[in-house]
C-alpha positions, 0 to 999 in steps of 0.5 A: 456496472461497478460504481465508486463508493466515494462517500465510504472513502471520505468517511474512512479518510476522516476516521483515519485523519482523526485517529492520527490526530490531524486537522483537515488543514494539517493533513492537506499540507502534509499530503500536498493538496488543498484544504478545500479539495481534501474537505470535498473528498472527505464529504464524498463530493470528489473522486481523487486520483490514485496519485492523490490517494497515495499522497494522503496515505503517505501523510496518514502513514497508512496503506495506499492499497487500502485507499485504492480498494475503498475508492474502487481502483483495486478489486476489493475481493481479489486484493482485500486479504493482501491489503489487510495484511499490508495495512496491519503491518503498516499500522503496527506501532512496535515496528519502525519504518525500516522494519515495516518496509522489510517485512512488506518486501518479504511478504511480497516475495513470498506471494510472488514465489507462490504465484500471487505476485501483485503485478497489477497494483500501482506500487508493483514496480517499486515493490519488485525492486525493493524485494530484489534488494531484500532477497540480495541481503538474505542471500549473503547468509545462505547463498546456496540454500536460497538458490535451490529453494527458489527454483528456476527463475522466470524470464520475460519473453 
């Protein structure tokens, strides 16, 4: 029986909030949740939904997937390396937001090409459409090279 380690999630959130130099009230406002609710999450008394975790991750500018793993929503062993890679990209202070998103999209497209697409993660639909946009931009430079490199396209059905 897999139990959620909500206390560990709370400790991690508190650490990330302090690293971001935000008060509990500031983070609650930025994430769109109540101050008491966020406090209960940090103390391990509440189990937040994936939506709340995504809002908090966005406010902290960290990977939502990292929070999903910590909350037990994603399988840690299967998803940990992907989550760590995404977290490292998102945490890099030398990249602007656009560069981070493009790098994440390229990373996801390579994973899919190698058969490790994240079709079961909460943000998979958004990532897939964003990857298509990036791939479209890349094709404008070497159209024929990219088409031959990706091989036959899979279709649902």
